[in-house]
C-alpha positions in Angstrom: -18.3 45.1 -11.0 -14.8 44.9 -12.3 -14.0 42.1 -9.8 -17.0 40.2 -11.0 -15.9 40.5 -14.7 -12.3 39.6 -13.8 -13.4 36.5 -12.0 -15.6 35.5 -14.9 -12.7 35.7 -17.3 -10.5 33.6 -15.0 -13.4 31.2 -14.4 -14.0 30.7 -18.2 -10.3 29.9 -18.7 -10.1 27.4 -15.9 -13.6 26.1 -16.8 -12.3 25.3 -20.3 -9.9 22.7 -18.7 -12.8 21.4 -16.7 -14.7 21.0 -19.9 -11.9 18.9 -21.4 -12.0 16.6 -18.4 -15.8 16.3 -18.7 -15.4 15.7 -22.4 -13.2 12.7 -21.7 -15.7 11.2 -19.3 -18.5 12.0 -21.8 -16.8 10.2 -24.7 -16.5 7.0 -22.8 -19.9 7.2 -21.2 -21.6 8.2 -24.4 -20.1 5.3 -26.4 -19.9 2.5 -23.9 -22.6 3.6 -21.4 -20.1 2.9 -18.7 -18.3 5.2 -16.2 -14.5 5.1 -16.0 -13.6 5.9 -12.4 -9.9 5.6 -13.2 -9.9 8.5 -15.7 -8.4 11.0 -13.3 -5.7 8.6 -12.0 -4.7 7.8 -15.6 -4.1 11.5 -16.1 -2.2 11.5 -12.8 0.2 8.8 -14.2 0.8 11.0 -17.3 1.4 14.2 -15.3 4.0 12.5 -13.1 5.7 10.9 -16.1 6.1 14.5 -17.4 7.3 15.7 -14.0 9.8 12.9 -13.7 11.2 13.8 -17.1 11.4 17.5 -16.1 13.2 16.8 -12.8 15.7 14.2 -14.0 16.5 15.5 -17.4 15.6 19.2 -17.2 13.2 18.6 -20.2 11.4 21.5 -21.7 7.7 22.0 -22.2 7.3 19.9 -25.4 9.0 16.7 -24.1 7.1 17.0 -20.9 3.9 17.5 -22.8 4.6 14.4 -24.9 5.5 12.3 -21.8 2.3 13.4 -20.1 0.2 12.5 -23.1 2.0 9.1 -23.5 1.7 8.3 -19.8 -2.1 9.1 -19.7 -2.8 7.1 -22.9 -0.8 4.0 -21.7 -2.4 4.0 -18.3 -5.9 4.4 -19.9 -5.1 1.5 -22.3 -4.3 -0.6 -19.2 -7.6 0.4 -17.6 -9.6 -0.3 -20.8 -8.1 -3.8 -21.2 -8.8 -4.9 -17.6 -12.0 -3.0 -16.7 -13.9 -2.7 -20.0 -12.7 -5.0 -22.8 -12.5 -8.0 -20.4 -16.0 -7.4 -19.0 -19.1 -7.9 -21.1 -20.9 -4.9 -22.4 -24.1 -5.2 -20.2 -22.1 -5.3 -17.0 -21.8 -1.6 -16.4 -21.7 -1.8 -12.6 -18.9 -4.4 -12.8 -16.8 -2.2 -15.1 -17.3 0.8 -12.8 -16.3 -1.2 -9.7 -13.3 -2.6 -11.5 -12.2 0.8 -12.7 -12.5 2.1 -9.1 -10.2 -0.7 -8.0 -7.7 0.4 -10.7 -8.1 4.0 -9.5 -6.7 2.9 -6.1 -4.0 0.8 -7.7 -2.7 3.6 -10.0 -2.8 6.2 -7.3 -1.0 4.0 -4.8 1.6 3.1 -7.4 2.3 6.8 -8.1 2.4 7.6 -4.4 5.0 4.9 -3.8 7.2 6.1 -6.7 6.8 9.8 -5.8 6.6 9.9 -2.0 7.0 13.6 -1.5 4.0 15.8 -1.0 4.4 18.0 -4.0 6.6 18.1 -7.1 7.5 20.9 -9.5 6.1 21.1 -13.0 7.3 23.3 -15.8 5.3 26.5 -16.4 4.7 28.8 -19.4 7.6 31.1 -18.8 8.2 34.3 -20.7 4.6 35.1 -21.6 3.5 38.6 -20.8 0.5 39.5 -18.8 -2.4 40.6 -21.0 -4.2 43.8 -20.1 -7.7 44.6 -21.3 -8.3 48.1 -19.8 -8.8 47.5 -16.1 -8.9 43.7 -16.6 -5.9 41.3 -16.6 -5.6 37.9 -18.1 -2.8 35.5 -17.2 -1.2 34.1 -20.4 -1.5 30.6 -19.1 -5.2 31.0 -18.9 -5.3 32.2 -22.5 -3.3 29.2 -23.6 -5.6 27.0 -21.7 -8.7 28.5 -23.3 -7.4 28.5 -26.9 -6.1 24.9 -26.6 -9.5 23.8 -25.3 -11.3 25.6 -28.1 -9.0 24.0 -30.7 -9.4 20.5 -29.3 -13.2 20.8 -29.2 -13.2 22.1 -32.8 -10.9 19.2 -33.9 -13.1 16.7 -32.1 -16.1 18.0 -33.9 -14.4 17.5 -37.2 -13.4 14.0 -36.2 -17.0 13.1 -35.2 -18.7 14.6 -38.2 -16.3 14.2 -41.1 -14.4 11.0 -40.6 -15.2 7.3 -40.9 -14.1 6.8 -37.3 -16.5 9.5 -36.2 -19.4 7.9 -38.1 -18.6 4.5 -36.4 -18.4 6.2 -33.0 -21.7 7.9 -33.4 -23.3 4.7 -34.7 -22.0 2.8 -31.7 -23.2 5.5 -29.4 -26.7 5.3 -30.8 -27.1 1.5 -31.0 -24.5 -1.0 -30.2 -26.2 -3.9 -31.9 -27.0 -2.0 -35.0 -23.3 -0.9 -35.2 -22.2 -4.5 -34.9 -24.7 -5.7 -37.6 -23.6 -3.0 -40.0 -20.0 -4.1 -39.8 -18.5 -1.8 -37.3 -15.6 -3.3 -35.3 -17.1 -2.5 -31.9 -14.1 -3.5 -29.8 -11.7 -1.4 -31.9 -13.9 1.7 -32.0 -14.3 1.4 -28.2 -10.6 1.1 -27.6 -9.8 4.1 -29.9 -12.5 6.1 -28.2 -11.0 5.3 -24.8 -7.6 6.4 -26.0 -8.9 9.6 -27.6 -10.6 10.4 -24.3 -7.3 9.7 -22.5 -5.4 12.1 -24.9 -7.9 14.9 -24.2 -7.6 14.3 -20.5 -3.8 14.3 -20.7 -3.9 17.7 -22.5 -6.2 19.0 -19.8 -4.0 17.7 -17.0 -0.9 19.1 -18.6 -2.5 22.6 -18.9 -3.7 22.5 -15.3 -0.3 21.4 -13.9 1.6 23.9 -16.1 -0.7 26.7 -14.8 -0.2 25.7 -11.1 3.5 24.9 -11.4 3.3 22.0 -9.0 1.5 18.7 -8.7 0.6 16.2 -5.9 -0.7 12.7 -5.9 -4.2 14.0 -5.0 -4.6 15.4 -8.5 -6.1 12.2 -9.8 -9.1 12.3 -7.4 -9.4 16.1 -8.1 -9.5 15.6 -11.8 -12.1 12.8 -11.5 -14.4 14.9 -9.3 -14.1 18.0 -11.5 -14.7 16.1 -14.6 -17.7 14.2 -13.2 -19.3 17.3 -11.7 -18.9 19.2 -15.0 -20.3 16.3 -17.0 -23.4 16.0 -14.7 -24.0 19.8 -14.7 -23.8 19.9 -18.5 -25.7 16.7 -19.2 -24.7 13.0 -19.3 -23.6 11.9 -22.8 -23.7 15.4 -24.3 -20.5 16.7 -25.9 -21.7 20.3 -25.9 -23.0 19.8 -22.4 -19.5 18.8 -21.2 -18.0 22.0 -22.4 -20.9 24.1 -21.1 -20.8 22.3 -17.7 -17.0 22.9 -17.4 -17.3 26.6 -18.2 -20.2 27.0 -15.8 -18.3 25.2 -13.0 -15.2 27.3 -13.6 -17.1 30.6 -13.4 -19.0 29.6 -10.3 -15.8 28.4 -8.6 -13.9 31.6 -9.5 -16.7 33.8 -8.1 -17.1 31.7 -4.9 -13.3 31.7 -4.4 -13.3 35.5 -4.5 -16.3 36.2 -2.3 -16.4 33.1 0.0 -12.8 31.8 0.2 -11.4 28.3 -0.6 -13.8 26.5 1.8 -16.8 28.4 0.4 -15.7 27.5 -3.1 -15.8 23.8 -2.4 -19.2 24.0 -0.6 -20.5 26.0 -3.6 -19.3 23.5 -6.1 -21.1 20.6 -4.4 -24.2 22.8 -3.9 -24.2 23.5 -7.6 -24.1 19.7 -8.3 -27.0 19.1 -5.9 -29.1 21.8 -7.5 -28.3 20.5 -10.9 -29.4 17.0 -10.0 -32.6 18.1 -8.4 -33.8 20.9 -10.7 -32.2 20.0 -14.0 -31.3 16.2 -14.0 -30.8 16.2 -17.8 -28.1 18.9 -17.5 -27.8 22.4 -19.0 -27.6 21.1 -22.5 -29.3 17.7 -22.1 -32.8 19.0 -22.4 -32.2 20.7 -25.8 -30.5 17.5 -27.1 -33.2 15.3 -25.9 -35.8 17.5 -27.5 -33.9 17.5 -30.8 -33.6 13.7 -30.8 -37.3 13.3 -30.0 -38.2 15.7 -32.9 -35.9 13.7 -35.2 -37.7 10.5 -34.2 -41.1 12.0 -34.9 -40.0 13.1 -38.4 -38.8 9.6 -39.1 
C-alpha cells in the first residue's frame, strides 16, 4: 500500500508537468481550433539553448531558465508566422501539416548543432529530500508541482480578470463575433501562441532539470505526452488539460513500478485508446459541455 501511495505522489508531481504541456496545446487548439505539431520541438529548441548556455558559460539555473524560455518563445513565434498566420483560418489541416514539417525542420536543426546523444542540464542542487512518515518526496518534484499550480492559477487570473483574457475567450467562442466586436484577432492569436510557448518552456525546463540530461528526442516526447494528456482530459478544456496530465502521470508511475518501462509505455497508449473509445469528450469535457448547454438553454 505504501508503494502505491508513494507512486501516486510521484505521479502527481510528474503529471503536473504533463498538464502544463497539455495546457499549451489546449490554449492553441481552444483559440485557433488548430493543432500545433511543432509545439514539442519548439520547447526542444529552448531546452538546448539553456543547455548550451550552461555548458559553454557555466550558467546557473536562472540564466538557463531564461534562455530556455526565450528559445521556446522565439521558435514558437517562427512556427506561428509560417504555419498559422500565413495560412487562412479555415485551413486547419494545412496548418497542422505545415507545423509537422517545421517539427522535422527544428528537430533536425537541433540534432545537427548538438550531434551527441545526450547533454547535461543543470539540476536543483542542495534541496533536501522531504520525508512524510514512510513516504519520500524528491524536492524537484515539489518544485515542479508548486510551479505548475502557480502557473495554472496565474493563467486563470489572466483569462478571467484581464482584457486580453476577455479577448481570448471571445475569440475561442466565436471568431467572427470577436472580429466584429473589434478584437484584433491576429494579435490575440499571436499572443496566445507565445503564452502557450512560455508555459511549454517552463514545463520543459522543469522536466529537464529533474532528469539532469536531455536528448534530441525530447521534442517528440513532449509532443506525445502533451497530446495524450490533452485528449484524456478533454479537447479545448483548460481544466481538462491539468486533470489529464495528472491522471497520465499517476498511471505512468504505477505502471513503471509494477510493469517496468516497456509496460509503462504500453499502459500509456492503452489509456489513450480507452479514453478515445469510452470517453471521447475527455475526463472534464463532459462536465464543460453540459455547463455550456445549460448556459445556452438559460439564454
